[in-house]
N, C-alpha and C positions, 0 to 999 in steps of 0.2 A: 087402709089405715086412716082413721079420722084425725083431722088436725087437732093439736092440743096447744092451748095457750096462744092461739093466733087471733089476730083481729079479723073482723068480718071481711075487710079488704083482702087480707092474706088468704082467707078461705075461698073467696071468690076467684082470686088469681089461681090458686091451686086447682080449683075445679075447672077453670077455663083452659089451663095448660094441659090438664089431664085429658080433657076432651080432644084437644089438638093432638096429643100423643096417641090417643086411641085411633085416630083417623089415619095415622101412619104406621106405628107399631114396629115390632121386631122384623116382620117380613119385609117391610119397606127397607129398613136399614141393611138387612142381610142381602137383599137384591142389589143395593147400591154398592156394598163392599165386593160382592161377587163380580160385579161389572167393572170394578176398579174406579168407580166414580165417587162423587161426594153428595151428601144429602142437601143438594141445593134447593130443592122444592120445600123441604121442611124449614131450612134456614130462612128462605125468602118469606114464607108465611109467618114464621115466628117473628121476623123483623116487621112485617106489615102490621102485626097485632101489637107491636110495641114491646115484645118480651126481651129481645136481645139487648136493648139499651135501658132496661127498666131501672138500672142502678145509676145511670149517668145523668148529669145535670139537665134540667128542662130547657135552659137557655141554649143548649147545644143539641136539642132534639131528643133527649133522653126522657125517662119517666120520672126523674127526680126522687127516686126511692133509694134503696141501698142493696147491700149484699144479701140481706135477709130475703128480699124479694127475688133477686136473681138466683139464689140457691133453691128457692121454691120451683122456679122454672126448670132448672136442670134436674132436680130430683124427680119431678113429675114426668118429664120426658124420659128419664131413665127408667122409671117405674113402668112406663108404657113400652119399653124396649128399644127406644130410639134416642138415646142421649146425644147431645151435641157437645163434644169435648172442647171445641173452640170457645164455648161460653166461658170456660175456666180461664182461658188465655186472653182472648181479645177484649171483651168488655170488663171482665173481673180484675185481671192483673193490669194489663196495659191501660185500659180505660180509667181505672181508679188512679193509677200513678199520674197519668197526664192531667186528669181532672183536678187532682190535688196539688201537683207541683209544676205542671207545664206552664209555659208562657201563654199569653193570650193568642199568639200566632199558632202555637202548637195545638191549643184547644180548638181553635177555629178550623184548623186543617184536618184534625183527626177525629174529634169526638162526634161530629154529626154522622160521619161515615160508619164509625164503630156502632153508633146507636141505631142506624137504620139498616145495618148489615151489608152495605155496599162496599165497605172496606173492612179488612181484618188485619190484625197485628199478632205476630208470634212473640214469644218471650224466650230469650236466650241467657241462661245462667249456668247450667251444668257443664262441666268441663271433664275431659278424659282423665286428668290427673288430680282433680279436686273432689269429684264425687259429691258427697253430702256436705263437704266442708267448704261453704261459700266464702269463708275467710281466706281461703288459699287460691282464689281465682287469679289467674295470671294473664288473662286478656288485658292488654294495656292500651291506654290512650295517651298520646303525647301531642303537644302543641307544635304546629309549624310556626316558628317565630316570625316568618315572613308574612304569612297570610292570616294567621290566627286560626286556621283550620285544625281539626282534630285528625289524627292518624291512628287507626285502630288495628291491632294485630293480635290474633289469638285463635282459639278453637272452641267450639261448643258441640255438645252431643245430646242426643235424645230431645231434639227441639221439635215440638209438635206443629204440624201445619205450615212449615216454612215454605212449602211449594205453593201454597195458595195465599199466603199473607202478603200484603202490600209492603210491609216493613217488619223488621224484628226489633223489639226493644232489648238491646244488648246490655248485659251487666259487665262492665269493665272496671279497670282501676287506673287512676291517673298516675303517670310516671313522674318520678322526682328528677332532679337535675342529674344525679349520678346514673339513674336507670337501674341500679343494682336491685332495688326492691321489686322491680318488675319480674325478676326471676324467682323471687321467693313468695310472691303473693301478698307481701305486707304493704299494701297500698290502699288508698282511699277508694271505696267503691263508688262508681258513677253509672248513670243510665244514659244510653244513647239510642236515638232512633236511626236505624240503618235501613234505607230503602232496599228493596229486594234486588234492584238492578244496579246497585252501587258497584263501581269498578273495584275488583279485588275481593268481592264478596261471593263466595261459592258455597254450594250445598251438595251433599251426597246422601242419597237415601240409605237408611239402615234397614236391612232385612229383619223383619220382626215376625215372631210366631203369634201375631195378634190379628183377630178379625175386627179391624177398625177402619173407618173411612179416613181418619186422620193419620197420615204417615209420619214417621220419625226420621230426622235428618241429623247429619253431622255438618256443622258450618265451619268454614275457614275464612278468616279475615286476614288479608295480606296487605298491610298498609292502606286500609280502606280510608279514603279521604272524605271527611264530613265537614260541613260548615259549622261555625261556632255555635249556631243555634240548634244543632242536633242534640246537644246536651239537655237533658230534662232536669230541671230544678237546680239546686245549689250544688256546686262542685264539692263543698265541704260538709254536706248533709246527707251523704250517700246511704249510710245505714238506715236512717229514718225513712228515706224514700224507698229503699229496697224493701224493708219489712212492711211498708204500707201496701206493697203489692203482694208480698208473700203471705200475709195474713188472709186476704181474700182467696188466694190460691188454695190454702189449706181448707178453708170453709167450703169452697166450691168442690174440692176433691172429696170432702165428706159427703156433699150432696150427690155427687156422681156415684159414690160407693153405696149410699143408702138407696138411691134409685135402683141401682143394679141388684142389690140384695132384695128389695121389694119385688122386683120383676121375677127373680128366680123363685122367691117364696110363693108368689101368687100362682106360678105355674105348678109348683109342687102341691099346693093346697088343692088346686083344681083336680089334679091327677089323683090325689089321695081321697077325694070325695067320690070320684067316678070309678076308679080301679077297684074291682071286687075280687076277693079271693076267699074261698070257703063261704060264699054266700053273704059276705058283708064287705063294705068299703074298707080298704086298708087304713084309712084315716081313723077308723074306730079303734085301732090298736094303739095303745100308749107308746109302744116302741116307735111308731111313726108320728103320732100326734104330739108327744112331748118335745122332741127335738125341733119340730116346726114351731111350736109355741115359744120355745127358748129363742129361736132365731128371730121371731117377731118381737120379743121383749128386747133383745139386743139392739135391733134396728131402731126401736122406739127410743131407747136410752141414748143411742148415738145421735138421733135427731135432736133430742133435747139439748145436748151439749153443742151441737151445731147451731141451734137457734140462739143459745147463750153467746157463742163466739160471734155470730153475725150481729147480734144486738150490741155487744161491746165495740165491735169495729165501727158500726154505723153511728155510735154515740161519740166516737173519737177517742176512745180509751185504748190506745195502741198497745200499751204494756199488758194490760189484762187480756186484750183480744189475742195477743200473741200466744199466751199460755193456753187460753181456751181453744183457739183454733188448732193448735197442735194436738190437744187432747181430743177434740172432735174428729180430726183426721185419723188419729190412732183408733178411736172407738169405732168409727164408721168402717175403716178398713178391716178390722178384726170381725166386725159383725157381718160385713159383706162376704168375706171368705167363708165364714161358717154357714151363712145362709145358702150360698151357692153350693157348697159341698153337701149340705143336707138335702138340698133340692135334687141334686143329681142322684144321691143315694136313695131318696124316696122313689124316684122313677126307675131305679135299677138299671138294667140294660138300656131301657128307653132314654135314660138320661144322657147317654152317649151317642144317640142318633141325631142325624140332621133334622129329622122331623120335629123334634121338640125344642131344638135350638139352645139347649143349656150347656152343651159341651164347650163352646167357645168362651163361655163365661168363667170356666175354670182358670184359664190363663188370664183373662181380663181382670178377674177379681184379685189376682195376686198383685197386679199393678197398683191397686189401691193401698197395699201394704208397703210398696217400694217407693212409689213416686207421690208427690215431688220430694218427699223426705222419708227416709226409712223409719220403720217403727222403732229401731234401736236408737236412732238419733233423737227421736221424740222422747224416749225413755231417758236418754242422757239429759235432755233439756229439763224434763220434769224433775228428775232426781236432784239436779243441781239448782235450778231456779226456784222450784216450788218447795222442795224438801230441804234445801240448804246443805245437801251432801257434797263432799269434795268433788271437784270437777275431774272427770275421767278422760277427757279428750282435749 
C-alpha cells in the first residue's frame, strides 16, 4: 500500500517502521507468544528509535508529533505481523491524557518513561456490569476527610497488559456526600493513576482464546488508598479528560485493524500469485482476484478515515475527532474482518494451518469489531450524533 496524502516525513516514518517490522515479523511474535513471553526486543528497539513516544512532548523525551504519527508506527508493525498492542494503551491513551491534563509532577514522573519505553501504563475503564456504557461506571473514589487521600473501590475487566504495567490509569467516579449515586453510576468521571503494587489492588488473568503477547486481566480495587495528587486533571472536567484519551484509543485501534488486515491480505496475494491450478495462478481467476481487490479498497478507505480522525485530534478539535475516530474504528474493524476472512478463504485448507499463520487472525480480527467499543455502539453514536435521530440507548 503506497501512502496517500501524507507528508514526506510521514512517508519516511512509514518506510522506516516497515523496515523494522520486517526484521521481526510474524514468526518472531508467534515465537514470543508460544513461549509465554513478551516482545521485549521489538519494544526496546522501537523505543531506541523513538517510535514509542513519537506523539509525546519533546520536553519529556517524546517526538513532539501526534497520534497521526503513532498510528503509522502501529499500522506498519501490524502489517509486518508484529503489532505492539501496548502502543494503543501506554503512549496513546495514558500518555495523551497525562501530557494534556497532568500536573507538572505527573508529567515529569511518567512521560519520559512512557516515551523511552522503560515504563508502561495500562488503562482501566471497562466494568463487568457497565460494558460499553461508560456512563454507568460504578468504580468510586471518596475522600478521606482526615488525610485528603482518595479511596478507590470497584472492578475492571479486559484490561490489557496489567501484569507488565507500572501503573493503571483507572476511570472512576467521585462519590457524593450521600454515596447513593455510587451504586447507580450517576457520578462525575475522574482519572486516577494507581501503582501496580498499591495495597488492595489485585489482578486476575482472564483466559482468552487469543494468540497475543498482551494478556487480559480483571482488576479489583478494595479501598485502594491513593494520595491526593493521584488524580489526573480537574475533578470537575472528567468527560473532557476521558474522551481526550478515548479518541486516540479509537484511532489506534483502527491502525491496529488496518495493519492486521494488510498483513493477511499480503499473505493471500502472495499465495494467489504462486499457487497454480490447471496451469495458471489462482489469482488469475476473478473469483479470487476480485474479493482481494475489494479487501484492499476497504482497507484504503478505512485508512483515509483514520488519517482524518488523527488530524482532527492532533489539531485539538475534540468534538469532530470523536465522530471521526468512531467512524474510523468501525470502518477499520469491518475491513479487517473481511480481509482476514478472504485471506483464509483464498488459501483454503492452508489458511487454517500453523505454517501460514492466518488462523489465529480469525479470532484476533473479531476483537477489532468488539473492542474498545462495539460496532453497534458506534452505530448508535453516529445515528444519534451525526444524523440527529432519536437516541436509542
